[in-house]
N, C-alpha and C positions, 0 to 999 in steps of 0.2 A: 691319567686320572679324569681329565675333563671328558674324555670319551665315555668313561664308565658312568659319570654323573649324567651325561646326556642320554645314555642308553637307559638308565634308571628312570629319568624324567619321561622319556617316550613311553616306557612300559606303563608307568603310572597314568600318564595322560590317556593312553589307549584303554587301560583296564578300568578306570573309574566310570566313564560313560557306558562301557559294556556291562558292568555289574549293575548300574542303575537301570539299564534297559531290560534286565532279565526278569523283573517282576511282572507277573501276568495276573491281573486282577480276576479274570474270568475263571481261572483254575482255583482261586481261593474262595469263591462265593459260597460253596457248600459248607466248608469248614467254618468260615466266618459267620455264616447264617446260623449254623447250629450253636455256635458260641453265644451269639446274641440272644437266642431263644432260651437255651438251658440256663444261662447265668441269671435270667430273670424268672426262672422257675416255670418256663413254658416248655413242655415236652417237645422234642424235635423228632421223635420217632416217626418214621414214614413221611416226613416232610422233605420234599425235594426242591432245591433251588436251581432254576434254569435261566441261562442268559439268552435274551431274545434281542433281535436287531431292530424290531419295531417298538412302538409304545407298549410298555408292559401292561397287560390286562390280568388282574388278579381277582376278578369278580366271581370266579368259580373256585376259589381256594378251598371253601368248605367241602366241596365234593371231590376235588382233585388232589388236595394237599400239596399243590405245586405253587411255589412263589417265583414269579417271573421278575427278572432284574434286567434293566436296560444296558445293553452293551455300549450305547452312546454315553451314558453316565459313567460307566466303569472305565471308559477311556481316559477319564480325568483322575482315576485312582492310582496312586503310585506306591501304595503300601497297604498293609492290612487295616490301619486306622481309616484310611480313605475309602477302602472297599466296604468297611463296616458302615460308614456313613451312607453309602448308596443303598446297601442292603437293608439297613435299619429303617430308612425312609419308606421302603416298600412294605416292610413289616408294620410300620406305623400306620400306613393307610389301611392295612388289613385289620389291625387291632381297633381302629376307630370306625371300621365298617363303612368307609366312604363309598365303595361301589354298591354295597347293599342299600345304603341310604338313597342313592340315585335310583335304584330299582324300586324301592318302596314309594318314592315320590312319583315315579312314572306310573306305577300300578294304581296309586290313589287318584291321579289325574285321569287315567283311562277309565276307571270305574265311575268317576264323577262327570265323565264326558267334558272335562275342562280343556278348552282350547284357548291358548294364550297367543295372540297375534302381536308380534313385535317386529321392529325393523331388524335387518340382518346385522347392522352395526350394534344395536342394543344386545342382540343375542350373543354376538361375539364378545362384547365387553363383559356380559354376565358370565359367560363360560370361562373367560380368562380370570375373572375375579374369583370364581368358584375354585378353579384349579390352584391359583396362588394361595387362597385361604386354606384349602385342604393340605397343600404342601407344607405350609407353615405349621399347621396343626400336627401333621405327621412328623415334621422335623423335631418338634419338642418331645414327642414320644420316642423318637430315634435317639435323642440325646440321653434320655433315661436308660434306654437299652444299651447304648454304648458305654456309659459309665458303669452300669452293672456288670458288663462283660470285660471291663478293664481296658477299653479303647479310649483314645483321646478324642473327646467330642468336638474339639476345635477343628478336627479334620473335616467335619461337615461344612464349616465355613470355607475351608480351602478348596473343597470339591466344587462348590458354587462359584467361588471367585476365580478359579482357574479357567472358567468358561469364557466365551467371547461375549463382551457386553454390547449394548446398543450404541448407536452413534451418539445419542444423548449422554450416555454414561461417559463416553470418551471426552465429550465437550466439557462436561462439568467436573471431570476427574473423579468419577465415582466407580467403585469396583463393580464387576458383573454381578448380577443377582443381589445387589446391595440390600434390598428390603428383606429378602429371605435370610441372608447372612447376618444382618443386624438383629433379626428376630432370634436367631440361634445364640448370638453373642449375648444379648440382653438376658435371655433365659439362663444361660450358663453363669452369667455374672450374678444372677439372683439365687439360683438353686445350687450351683456348684462353683462358688467363687475360687476355691482352691485350684480348680482346673485352669483358671486364667493365669495363675501364678506359674504353672508348669509351662504354659506357652506352646508354641508350635514353630519349629525351625524351618521356615521357608519364606521366600520373598512375597508370595501371595498373601500370607497371613500378616506379615509385617506391614504391607501396604494397606490391607484392610484395617489393621489396628489403628493406623493414623486416622482413617475415615471414622472408625467407631469412636475414638476418643473425642473427635470434634463434635460428633452427634451427641455423645454423652454430656459434654461440657455445655452445649446449648440447652439440653433438657434440664440439667441441674440448675440453670438460672431461674427456673420456675418451680416453686414448691408444689404448685398444682399439678404440673406435669410429672414431677417425681412421685407424688402420691398416687397418681393414676397409673404410672408405670409399675410401681410396687404392687398395687392392687391387682393389676392384670396378670403379672407373673406369679403372684401368690396363688391366684385362681388357676393359672395354667399348670403349676406344679401339682396342685391337688387333683385337677382333672386328668392329667396324663398318668399319674400314679394310679388313680382309680380305674382308668381305662385298661391298664395292663393287668391290674388285680382281677377285674371282672372278666377279662378275656381268659385268664387262667382258670377261674372258678367255673366258667361255662364250658370248659374243655376245649378252648381254642375257637370260640365263636364270639363275634362281636354282638352288641345289643341290636344293631341294625340287621345283622344276619338272622338273629332270632326272630325279630319282627317280620322280616321278609318271609322266612320259613312259615311262620304262623299264617300270614296273609295268603301265601301261595297255597297252603293246604286248605284254607277256608274257601278259596276261590274254586277249588277243584271239586 
């Protein structure tokens, strides 16, 4: 009898990690991407999702109808919820027209012969700040898309916190990408509080939750901070919903893409 139990134990021990390792996020990108679009009323016809090994560039989405997704980010996705978080972030950038906005700014600066001379350190800081700010904006649009499509938006937090943090994160006991993850948590807490009750069953989320609760407790000690927090996320909820609606009504074009197209045609 003991031999039978041992044999069963070995089978289970071997089978569990094997099954867990069978999920391939790259093969799920197209189906998940289509779900994210269609459930928010955005036609997915002729839109292709492609996995790329380098930094995804979706600046030509309007002409190509291709949405590039990072294989590096997908490496942290262990199920469809987490794959949806990665894909939805890229869709969020497109809906908000971040690439088009950069092209509009560059075009206006070139036409005005504006040359801004700054140190390399300042340029790097500005670029990093812009990237983080745009990611946080795209993440909130992504949360809306995920909820509409029936995915657990807390997966976006998990994908970020699964990644390797900085040395400073390790020293102070902070999760990786804590600022971005907390931004998502705070938005879900304001806009979709029922999703927090559902939770997310993994160690990364449980560890992050302890961090988030400490941050929330500190904020709640100040009525001024609480009021500011609620004001910011009320505005974010309105802006993200409007961005998705306007993207749909323009036929899959962001406002910045429309401006860039107009300026580009005028310049020719």
